[in-house]
N, C-alpha and C positions, 0 to 999 in steps of 0.2 A: 503494501499500499505506499501509495508518495499523497505526500499529506501538503496542500498547498497554504497557500503567506497569505491567513483570514485577515486584511483587514477593515473587517465592523469592527459597529460601531457598541454592536450588544445584542444577545452575547457574544463574547471575541474571544478571542485564543487564550488557551490557556498555556500551564505552562507540560511541557512535552512527555518530565519527568513523575510527573502527577499526574495527569492524565495515567500512563501506567502503571504508577501503585494502582492509584481505584480501581483500572480493570485486573491484576493482578487479585483484586480484596472483596472482586464487586463481590463474587460469587458464596466466598467461605472469605468475612471476616477475620483473619489473623486465628486459625484455625477455632469458629468458634462454631462451626458447621452450617453458618446459614449467615448475607449481606447483609452490609450493614441498613440498608433501608430494607429488614426486614428486624434488627433489632426492634425492643424495646427504647423506649426515649428513659426509662428510668432504671433501666439496667445495667452494671456495671460497664460491660465494653462503651453502650453510647456512655454516658458518661464522664468514661473520663475525654474521649473525644472531644464533647459539650465542653471543659473544663480549659481545655486543652485549647482549643481556642480563644475561647473568653482571654485567656491567659497572654495567650499570646498577643491580641490583641491589643490590651491592656501595655505590654510591656513591648511595645512595639509604635503604642502613641503616644508612650512615656506617661500617660495616664495615673492617678494612683486610688486607693482605698473611696476617696471622694467621688470616684466618677462607675457608673456602672456599662457596662459591653451587654444590649438586647438582643434578638433575632429574632425579626419579622416578618409580613413577608406582603406582596402588594407592591413590593420596588419605592420610586423614591416618591410616588403618583397616590400609595397611599398612607403616603408618612406630610405630603403640604394640606393634610388633611389632619393628619396626629397634631402634630407642630401647632394649629393655630386654637385643635380643640384642648386642648391642656394649660397652654402656654400664656394664652389670650383671655384676659380674665375677662369680665363686665365696666365699662367703661375706660378699658384700657387701650392703645395705640400702637399697632404690631408695626414697626416700617421692613423694608422690604424691599434692594436693588434689583432692578426691574435690566436686566443684562444682555438676553432672549430669549428662546422662544422656555425655558427650563424655569424659571425665574418666573415667565408668564402667567406658567398654567398652575405653581403656588401662590403667587396670589391669584389669581382666579379663585382657585378652591380660601382661601379666609377671608375673602370681602362676602364669603354663606358665612363668617361663625363672627365677625370681628374687624373691626374699625380696622385699616392699612394704611397707610402714610404709606406712600412708594416716593423715599427719598431720591435718584435717585433714577433714570430710567436712561438709559442708550439706545435700545434694541432696535431701535430702527436706523439707527447707522446706518455708514456700508464708510471701504471697512468696521468689520462690529468692534467694542472694543468694551474694554470695562473701565469706572468708570472711576472716580479718581477719590478720593476720602475729600477732597477740598469740594468735588461739587455734592458732597451727600449732606441732604436737610434733615436734617432726621428730630428726632420727635423727642423733647421735653419727657425724662420717665416713660418713655418707651419698655411695651415691654418685654423686647424684645427685638436685632435684628439680622434677617431674616435676607441672607448672599448665597447665591450658585458660584462657586471657585469652579469650575469648567466648565463653556457653557457647549455642548456637543455638540449641537447641532451649528450654531455661529461659529470657531473655533477658535475663542480663549477664552482666557481663563488670567484668575485671578494672579495679579507674581510678586502682592505683598497686603495682608489681613488689618482689615482697618481695627484704628485703637481706639471702643468706643465703651460710652458706660454702661448700652442695654444692656443680658445680655447675646452673644453673639448666638445664632445657629443659622449653619450650612450644611447645604445638598451638594455634597463631594461627589456624586456617583461614579466622575469616570474622569475623577485620579484624584481617589483615596490608596493613602502610603505610594503615590506613584513619587513621592519627597519628602524630607524632613521637614517638620515644620512644630510651634508649639503648640501642640493641640490641647495646651489648657484656658486658649486664648478659648474658644469653645467653652461652650453648654450645653451646643449640644449642634452633632455629626448624624450626619444619617447618608445611609449610601446604599445605594442597588449593588448586588455582589459584584455586576453580571457582567464585569467593564475588568478589570484589577484585581480582586479577591475572590472568583469562586463560580459557581453557574447560574444562573437566572432561579431565582428563586428563592432567596435566602435576599433578605434585609437588612443592611443593617447598622445601629441602633446607639453611637454612646453619649451617654445623656451622666451633664455634673447630677444628683444624686438631690439635693434640695429643686432642684430644676421637677423631679419627680412628681413632689409633692405638691406641684401646682392643680394637679390634677380635679375638678371640680367633681363632688361624688355624685352629678347628678350624670357623666357622661355613661358609657356601657363598660360592666367590668373590663373587660376586656381589648374598648379603647381607651386606657390612660394607659400611663408609661410608668406607670405607680404598680400597675396588676404585675407585669412583668419584672422590674428592678425586683419584688421582695419576692416571686419567686422562678427568677432566676431560667427566666422564655421559657420555661415546662408547664406555662398556665392551660395551653393548650397544648399538643402534641405539634416538635417545633416542622420543623425538614432535613432533617434527622440526616438526610445522603446530603446535599446543599452543604451542612454545616461544618461534617467531618472531609468534603473540599477548602472550606475554609481554613481548617487544621493544616492540612495536607500546604494552600499553600504559602501559611503563613511559615511553617521550615524551611520552603520551598528560598522567603523572600532573602529568611535567613543563611541559611545554603551563598544566597548572592551578595553579601557580602550586611549585608542588611536598608533604611533608604537611603540611607546619604549614597551608594558606589547605585544601586535601584536608579535615583535621580541623574544620577552622571552618567549613565550610561541612557537612560533618555535624552537625556539632553544630547548627545549627540549625535540621537535616530535622529535630533528633531532637525538640530543641523543640517545634519545631513539632504533631509527631504528642501527646505526651507532654501538654500546651497544647490538647491537644482530648476525649485518655482525662478527663484532671486537674478541664475545666472542666463533663464531661457529669451531673455531681450523683450517680456511679454508675452510671450507663446502664452503661460501658465501665468493667471493674475491669484497669488492670495489675495482673501478677501479678508483677514482680519488683521489691523493695525498691526502693526511689525512689532510695539512693547509690550501686545499684549501677546503675543500669537501663542497658539497653545502647543503644551507638550506631546499632549496627548492624539488630541484630531486637526487633523493637518488639512486644511479646506482650503480650495482653490478651485481657478474658470481657465477652460480653454479658449480660443476664439470665437466660436460655435456651440450652442449645442449639442449641431448635426457630427463635429465631432466632438463633441462631451462623448455622446454614445457611441463611438467605434471604437474610443480612446477603451470603455471601460466594457465593451462588450472584448476588445483585443488583445489586454490587460488578462482576463476574466484567460482567455487561449491559450495564456504562458501561466496562469496558477496563480496571479493575484485575482482573489475574491474580493469580493465586496465594498469595494471603493464609488459605488455611487454614492451621491449627499443625499441626503437628507429628502423627501418628497415635496418641502414647503422651501430649497430652495436650489437644488437641482444639483447643477454643478460636481468636484472631487470630494473625494473624506476620504483620509489616509486616518485608520485608525491604529496608534499605534502605543496600546495600555506597555504594563513591563512583562510583561510574557511574553507580544511578541520581537521576533528574531535580529539582530543587526539586517541582516543576510536578506529577509525578506528589503528594508528599506533599501537598502542594491543595488536590489534585486530593478525595487520600482525605480531609481532613479532613470537605468540602465533601459529599462525600458518607455522611461517618459522622453533621454536623449533622441531613444533610435524610431521613436514617436515622431514626435518632432521635427526629426529631420527628413521622416517620408510623407509628415501632411505639412510641413507649415508655410 
């Protein structure tokens, strides 16, 4: 079997070593005579995996006992509702940054719950960009400030974290654990696992325990962060196989040298691709502001939509798949998350040069 280079934005490439270990364990987990997918979520084998995943994530993020890691389902989309339901109280206002499609979806959901102030809106700007701290129009005493650290569709990424008084809430779905940062600046972080840390079906939430206490008793029990913190994500049956995969991915991250080593690799991969775009004489045009270009999702255009369609089709025949931009914006999107190999970027760059020489 020959594996292609998968540039999909998510579900995305997983480390091959992780896939092979999971393959080995799939039918008979460590001699237990059953798959990890078949085990009781309260049994000793799964319990060890569950707690390893939590401990490893807290260690990689530098979080202490004042934080909890919980596993949920529903992706970032469910968290768009969870966050305001739990953190936005009566008479309060939540601040939101609108820098792209996912920030916009979070705002729309929050407005169903309570008062929202859009602290900055760069969502319509071309090239796409993140707002500067000086542009933020914050609410005194805001319940929280919500940001999306990497806008997957637009290809823009926050390079620094705002310093604000309100609790900082972040959707990190597409750049979680891709670089070191001070995760303790955040009161709550959430991320769909399917881009950098595991398969689809698991949503990671890291929350400061005092914020988890905010949830009203009027919220259904299963929709309270407090419930899942107190029950160690075992209030209901969790997505066990996905959590097992997260445990394996965190081991793989350690084997690569941790977040600092991954960040170096990620920056180098992105630089290779951006260099090819910038050196094409305008044939390839990046869609994000240079200072905010994402290291995870590289977005660009060709001279025409017809050429883009031809580029995507021919790339797929060369084993370069998943390059079609999001349906809402078109163009090309190369998602090069943690597990995406440098060799795939090098192959894409070579293909880009060949395609331009034949179609320029």
